[in-house]
N, C-alpha and C positions, 0 to 999 in steps of 0.2 A: 504494500500500500504506500502511496506517495507520501512524502514528508508533510506536505500541507494538509492532507487528509488527517494524518495522525495528530498534527498540531490543533486543528479545528476541533476534532473529537475530544482531545484532552481539555481544551478550554471550555467546550460546551459541557462536558461532564462536570467540571468544577463549578461553572456558573449555574447550570440548571439544578445541581444538587442542593444549592442554597435557596432556591426559589420556593417560598412557602405561602405567598399571598400575591394578590394582583399587583401591588406596588412593586414587589421584587421582580415579577414577570415583566412589568413595564421597564424596569431598569435593565433587565436582560435584553429586551427588545431594542432599547436605545443603543446598547453596546453592539448588537448585531448590525443594526442599521449603519452605525459609524464604520464598522469593519467592512461592510459591503459597499460603502461609498469611498473606500480608500483603495485606489487602483492596484497596488501590489500586495494587498492584504492576503493572508493565507485563505481567508474566506472567499475572496474573489477568485483566487486560483483554484480552489476546490470546486467552485460551482461552474467553472468553464466547461464547455462541452468538448473537451479534448481528453486524450488518454484512453486507457483500457476501460471498456464499458463495465466489465465485472467489478473492477476496483471502484468506479464511480457508484455503481449500484450498491455495493457493500457499504461504502461511505454513507450514502444517503439513507440506507436502511438502518445503520447504526445511529445516525443523527435523529432519524424519525423515532427510534426507540427511546432515546434520551428525552426527546420532547414528550412522547407518550407517557413515560414514567412521571414526568413533571405534571402533565395535565391530570393524570390519575391522582397524584398526590394532592393537587389543588381541588379536584372534585371531592375527594375523601374528606378534606378539611372544610369543605363548604365555601371556599373562596369564590367570590363573584364580584364582578365590577359593578360600580354604582352608576348606571347609565339610565337615560330616560326610557330605555327599552326593557329594563330589568323586570318589570311587572308582567311583561308579555312572555317571558321565558318560562319554559317548563321546569320541572324539578331536575336536579343534577343527574338523575338516572337517564334523562333524555339525551345526555351528552356522552358520546362514545370517545374514549381517550385515543384510541388508534385512529379513528377517522379525523378527529380534531388535530392530531399530530400530522397527518397527511396534509390537511388543509393549511396548517401553519408552515410546513415545509414547502408546499406549493406556493404559498404567498411569498416566502423568502426567495425561492428560485425565480419565479416569474416576475415578482416585483423588483428584484435586484437587476434582472435583465433589462427591464424597461427603464429603471432609474439610471443604469450605467449608460445606456444608449442616449438618454435625454440629458445625462449629467445633472440630474435633479432627483433628490430623494423623495419627492412627493408620490410617485407611483408605488414605491416600496412601502412608504408610510401608509398609503391608502389600503394596500393589500393586507398589511399587518393589522391595521385598524379593524378590518372586517374579521380577520382570522382570530384575533384575540379579544374581540368585543365581549364575549361571555365573561372573561376574567378581569380585563382592565378597562373596558369601555372604549369608546371612540373619542379620543382626545386630541388627535392630530399631533402626536408626539414625535 
């Protein structure tokens, strides 16, 4: 596995392990956006569509699992964002940690691609606003 995959997974393991509420998830989100907007960041290198497909698939699967563990932990603790939509949401049992992790990872991948092309963090922020709304709300962070 490429060095930048290993580095990103190590950072993510450490960062996500400490996430216990929506505010901490928002902090993780800000850090990831900053990394993905830095051209030579290991995060940018890891999300490029180059290299061995199996290595990239393994990397993304491991990252998704780290995110899913975090989502599951937040669901178990009852962490939810305080947004104008919160009363319309169903109980935490309606949220699937694995599907939510795929949504977050898709927002990271797609949003970062759009943001890098536009050289503007707004597409990435918008994608993450929607993916993380259940936990941190849509605050345009």
